[in-house]
C-alpha positions in Angstrom: 9.4 -40.0 -32.4 10.3 -36.4 -31.7 6.7 -35.6 -30.8 6.6 -38.5 -28.4 9.8 -37.4 -26.6 8.5 -33.9 -26.5 5.2 -35.1 -25.0 7.0 -37.1 -22.4 9.1 -34.1 -21.5 6.0 -32.0 -21.1 4.4 -34.7 -19.0 7.4 -34.6 -16.7 7.3 -30.9 -16.5 3.7 -30.8 -15.4 4.4 -32.8 -12.2 7.5 -30.9 -11.0 5.7 -28.1 -9.2 5.2 -29.2 -5.6 2.2 -26.8 -5.4 0.4 -28.2 -8.4 -2.4 -29.9 -6.4 -3.0 -26.7 -4.3 -3.1 -24.5 -7.4 -5.6 -26.9 -9.1 -7.7 -26.9 -6.0 -7.7 -23.1 -5.8 -8.6 -22.9 -9.5 -11.7 -25.1 -8.8 -12.6 -23.3 -5.6 -11.1 -19.9 -4.8 -11.6 -20.6 -1.1 -9.0 -23.3 -1.4 -6.4 -20.6 -2.2 -6.2 -20.2 1.6 -3.8 -23.2 1.7 -1.4 -21.4 -0.6 -1.8 -18.3 1.4 -1.0 -20.0 4.7 2.0 -21.9 3.1 3.7 -18.8 1.7 2.5 -15.9 3.8 5.5 -15.9 6.2 8.0 -16.1 3.3 6.4 -13.3 1.3 6.1 -11.2 4.4 9.7 -11.8 5.3 10.9 -10.9 1.8 8.8 -7.7 1.9 10.1 -6.8 5.4 13.8 -7.1 4.4 13.1 -5.0 1.3 11.0 -2.3 3.0 12.1 -2.3 6.6 8.6 -1.7 8.0 6.2 -4.2 9.5 3.2 -2.1 8.3 4.5 -1.9 4.7 5.5 -5.6 4.7 2.0 -6.6 5.8 0.5 -4.3 3.1 2.8 -5.8 0.5 2.1 -9.3 1.5 -1.7 -8.8 1.4 -1.5 -7.1 -2.0 0.7 -9.9 -3.4 -1.8 -12.6 -2.4 -4.8 -10.5 -3.7 -3.0 -10.1 -7.0 -2.0 -13.7 -7.1 -5.6 -14.9 -6.4 -6.9 -12.6 -9.1 -4.4 -13.8 -11.7 -4.3 -17.4 -10.7 -6.1 -18.5 -13.9 -3.3 -17.1 -15.9 -0.5 -18.9 -14.0 1.5 -21.3 -16.2 3.6 -24.0 -14.6 7.0 -23.9 -16.1 9.1 -26.2 -14.0 12.0 -27.9 -15.8 13.6 -31.3 -15.0 16.8 -29.5 -14.1 15.0 -27.7 -11.3 14.5 -31.0 -9.4 11.5 -32.6 -7.9 11.1 -29.9 -5.2 10.8 -27.1 -7.7 7.8 -24.8 -7.3 7.1 -22.5 -10.2 4.1 -21.2 -8.3 6.5 -20.0 -5.6 8.6 -18.2 -8.2 5.6 -16.7 -9.8 4.3 -15.5 -6.4 7.6 -13.9 -5.6 7.7 -12.1 -8.9 4.4 -10.6 -8.0 5.8 -9.7 -4.5 8.9 -8.1 -6.2 6.6 -5.9 -8.3 4.5 -4.9 -5.3 7.5 -4.0 -3.3 8.9 -2.0 -6.2 5.6 0.0 -6.4 5.7 0.7 -2.7 9.3 1.9 -3.0 8.4 4.1 -5.9 5.6 5.6 -3.8 8.1 6.3 -1.0 10.3 8.2 -3.4 7.4 10.3 -4.4 6.3 10.8 -0.7 9.5 10.4 1.3 9.4 9.2 4.9 12.1 9.0 7.5 15.1 7.0 6.2 15.4 3.3 7.1 17.4 2.5 10.1 18.8 -0.9 9.0 20.3 -1.6 12.3 16.9 -1.6 13.8 15.3 -3.9 11.3 17.9 -6.6 10.9 18.2 -8.2 14.3 18.3 -11.9 14.0 14.8 -13.2 15.0 16.1 -16.7 15.5 18.6 -15.8 18.2 17.0 -17.7 21.1 20.1 -17.5 23.3 19.7 -13.8 23.7 23.5 -13.3 23.4 23.9 -9.5 23.0 27.2 -9.8 21.2 25.9 -12.3 18.7 22.8 -10.1 18.0 25.1 -7.1 17.4 27.2 -9.1 15.0 24.1 -10.4 13.2 22.6 -6.9 13.1 25.8 -5.5 11.7 25.9 -8.2 9.0 22.3 -7.5 8.0 23.0 -3.8 8.1 25.8 -4.4 5.6 23.4 -6.4 3.4 21.0 -3.5 3.6 23.6 -1.2 2.2 24.1 -3.3 -0.9 22.7 -2.3 -4.3 19.1 -3.6 -4.6 19.7 -6.6 -6.9 22.5 -7.9 -4.8 20.5 -7.4 -1.6 17.5 -9.2 -3.1 19.6 -12.1 -4.2 21.1 -12.5 -0.7 17.7 -12.3 1.0 16.1 -14.8 -1.3 19.1 -17.1 -0.9 19.8 -17.0 2.8 16.4 -15.8 4.3 14.0 -17.5 1.9 16.4 -20.4 1.2 15.6 -20.3 -2.5 17.7 -22.2 -5.1 19.7 -20.3 -7.7 17.1 -21.4 -10.3 14.2 -20.0 -8.2 16.0 -16.7 -7.6 16.7 -16.4 -11.3 13.0 -16.8 -11.9 12.1 -14.2 -9.3 14.6 -11.6 -10.5 14.3 -12.3 -14.2 18.0 -13.0 -14.5 20.1 -16.0 -15.6 21.3 -18.5 -13.0 24.9 -17.4 -13.8 24.0 -13.8 -13.2 22.4 -14.8 -9.9 25.5 -16.6 -8.8 27.5 -13.5 -9.6 25.1 -11.3 -7.6 25.4 -13.6 -4.6 29.2 -13.9 -4.8 29.7 -10.1 -5.2 27.1 -9.4 -2.5 28.9 -11.7 0.0 32.3 -10.2 -0.8 30.9 -6.7 -0.4 29.4 -7.6 3.0 32.7 -9.2 4.1 34.6 -6.0 3.1 32.0 -3.9 4.9 32.3 -5.9 8.1 36.1 -6.1 7.8 36.2 -2.3 8.1 34.1 -2.3 11.3 35.6 -2.1 14.8 33.8 -4.4 17.2 
C-alpha cells in the first residue's frame, strides 16, 4: 500500500514542472533547447542586470548560464512538489541557481580586478514607465537604489520576487534557503527600503 501511494506521489511530481515537455525535447535534440533559451533569456538577463548593474556583464552572465545549463541538462532532475502548485517549474529554479553561481563568479572577478563603483541610480530606472513622468521615474529610481544598497541576500530575494515574480518556493530553491527564511529576507528587505526612502528628501 505504501509503495503504491509513494508511486502515485512520484507520478504527480513528474508532471508538475511546466517546462517538462521542453526539457524532454531538448534532451532528445539539443537544438530544441532554443525554446527554453527564448522562454527564459529575458528573465535571466534581468536578474543578472539587477545584480551586476552592467548590460555587458548581464549579457555575458546570461550566455554563460544557458551554455552551462545546456551542458548539464542531462543531469537536471525534476523535483517539483504538489505544494508548489501546477505552475511550478523546477527547471526555472535550476536555471536560476546556475545564474546565481555565474553572477557570483563575475562578482568575485570584479573584486579581484576592481572597476568603477556601480552607480545604482543609473541602473534602476523603471523600464516600464511608459508615461515618461519624471517625478515617478525619480521615485522608482530612488526605490531601486535603496534595493541596491541592501545586503546581497535581501536584494536577491526582492529582485526575484518583484522583478522575476517568483513564488516564495521558487526563491527558496534559487537561494538554497527555506521558504520561511525567504519570507524573512523579503520582509526585512522591504522594511529596510521603506526606512531608507523615509529618510530621503524629495
